[in-house]
N, C-alpha and C positions, 0 to 999 in steps of 0.2 A: 544320714549322719546328722546328729544334733549340732547346733551352732556352738562355736568355741566361745566360751565366756572370757572376754578380753579385759585386761587392765592396761592402761596407758600411764606410765610415770612421766613426770615432766610435762603435764598436760597444758601448761601455760606457755611453753616454749614454741618455737617455730615448727619443729617437727611434731611436737605433741598436738598442736592445733591441726596440722595437716593429717596426722593419723586419725584424729577424731572424724574429720570429714570423710576420709577414705574408708574407715571401718563402718561408718553408717551407710555407705553405698555398697558394701560387700556382704552378700547374703550368707557367707560362711561364718560370720562373727556376730556376737551380741556384745555390744559395749556395756560393760558391767561396772567398772571401777576406774576412776581418775584420781591420780595422786600428784601432790606437789610438796616441796620442802618448806612450805609456809601455808598459813591459813588462808583459804580462798572462800569468801562468804557467798559469792554468787554461784548459781547452778550453771553448768555447761552441758549442753545436749541433754538436759533434764537430770543431770547427775551432780551431786554436791561433791566437789573434790575433797579428798582426805589426805592425811599424812601417810608416809610409808610405815606401816605397821602390820602386824599379823592379822588384825581384824579386817583391814582393807583388802588384803589379798586372799583371805580365807576361802571365798566362794568363787574364785576365778580359775580358769584352766591355763591361761597364758598371760605373761607380763611382757610388754614391749617397752624397752627403756632407751630413751634418747635424752640423757641428762649430762651429768659430770661424773668422773670416776668415784668421788666420795659417795655420791648418791647411789651409784650402781652397786657398790659393795654393801650398802645398807639393804638394798633390794635382794641381792644374792644371798645374804645371810638369812633373810626371811623366807625367800623362795626355797632355799635348801632345807630349811626346817619343815616347811609345808609341802615339799615335793612338787613345786610348780615349775613349769617350763619357762625359760626366759630368752627373749630375743634382745640382743644388745647392739644398739646403734651408736652408743656413746663412744667418743674418741678421746685421745690424749692420755692413754694409759702408759705407765712406765714399764720397763722390762720386768720388774719385780711384781707389779700389779697384774701383768699378763700371766705370770706363773700362778698367782692366786686364783685367777679365773679358771685355769686348768684344774686346780684342786676342787673347786666347786663343781666342775663338770663331771667329776667322778660320782657325784650324788644325784645330779639332775641334768636333763638335756638342756644345753645352752647353744644358741646359735649367735655367733659374734661376727660382725662385718663392719669394716671401716666405711663401706658404702653398699647400699642395698640395690643399686641399679644393675640391671642386666647388662647394659652397655659398658659400665665401668668394670664389671667382673669379666666381661669378654676382653676388655682392654688389658686387664692384668694377665689374662691367659696368653694374649698375643705378646705382651711384654716379656713373659717368661720364655716364649719360643724365640723371640728376637734376640734376647740376651744370650740364650744358649747357642744360637746359630752364629752370632757375631763374635762371641768369645772375648778374650781379654784385650784384643787389639783395638776394640772400640770403647771409648769412655762414655759415660752416661750422666744425665741429670734429669731432675723432675721439677716441673713448673706447675703452679696451681693458683687459681683465683677464686676467692669467696667473698661474700658480703662483709661489710665493715663491722658487723656485730660478732663475727666469729672470733673466738678468743684464742684457741689453740693453733699453733703453726709449727711445722707443716701440718696440714690436715690429715685426718686418719686415712683418707683416700690416697693422698700423696705418699704417705708412709707405706701403705699397702702396695702401691706401684713400685716403691723402692724395694720392698721385699720380693716382688716379682722379678726384679733385676737380679737380686741376690740368689733366688731360687734357680734362675736360669744359669747362673755361674756356678751353682752348687757350693755357695759360700754362705757364711753366717751374716745375716743382715746387719747386725750391730757392729760387726767388724768392718763393714763397708759404709757405715753411716758417715757422711761427710759434713760439710758446713751447711748451716740453716740460715738462709737470708730472708729478710722481710722487706717487701716493697722496693726491691731493686729493679732498675730498668734492664740491667744485664747482670748475668752471673756466669761463672766459668764451669766448663767441664772439669772433672778431676778423676784421679785414680780411684777415689771413693765417690759415693753418690752425693752430689750437692743438691740442695732444695732451695727454691725461691717461692715464697708465699706472698701473694698480693691480696690486700684487703681493701675493697672499695665498693661503694654503692650498695646495691641489693643483688649483686651477682649470685646466682644459685650455685654454680659450680663449673669450673673449667680445669681440665687436667691434661698435662702434656708430658710425654717421655721422649727424650732425645738421645740418640746414640751417634757418636762421631768418631771417625777414624783419622780426622784431620784432612781427609781428602773428600769425604762425603758425610752428609748428615741424614739420618733416618728418624722420622718423627711419627709418633703414635699419639693421637689425641681424642678427647671426648668433651662435649659441651652439653650441659643440662639446661633445659628451658623451663621445666615445670617441677616443682618440689614434690608433686604427687608421685613421680616415678620412684622416689625413695620410700614413701609410705606404702605404696602398693607393693613394692618389693619386700618390705618388712612383713606385710600381711601374708604374702606368698610364702615367705620363710617361716612364719608362725604356723601356718596351716601344715606345712611340710614337717615341722618339728613335732607336731602332735603325735606322730606315729613312731618317734624315735626313742631309743633307750638313752640313759645317761651318757654324756659324751660332749665334746666340744666340736661344733660344726661350723661351716662357713657357707656363704652363698655359692661357693664353688660346688659344694656337696648338693645343694638344692638344684643347681643348674646342670649337674652331672658332667662337669668339665673334668676330663681325665688328666 
């Protein structure tokens, strides 16, 4: 099988830089294009970064996007026209924006995940099982910690875990969405799902789901130590996506969690 010609958008960001490193070590990919939303004069990995336009993505097979929602939609419009596959690691989408992504997926294969880590996706799977098993007699909440540079809160991963709770209860996530706290030492359980986001230092990622009956607490958690696990997960997802028809996929599909 020939190497997948890869484009990385947001190449100057933290995940963009990590994706460059990981892709150059992965024999399945040929790093072909790097893009940013501003002019970058220096070469990176021997490639001069360009802007998001049709010319930049014309000769690639796959685009991996870790940017911001506005930029992601720029890329999806171009990818849809050029019939290119897209892996989306961007977070912070609104409910309306999520529906727009579904529309694009009718034309091209898209894999979207709030977190590309095997461990986090296993955590979500376990969260669904726990939520279903414990039922409405247990209240729940989600806690997460990220580096001080992360803008959105709750994180995409925290929201993903919240959706896992909702799926387990067979309820609409947006109807269960509770209060969103930032940098609180303590925060309450609720009938809806409350979130607390901590932003400090250079923490890569910590996530925790708690269930409480008032008499006992059950905790599921995950801690990331190396950002490479996200970039390697995105590349695994990208390789998997190359064989898929138009549609909206997740890491759960890649990992074959039922």
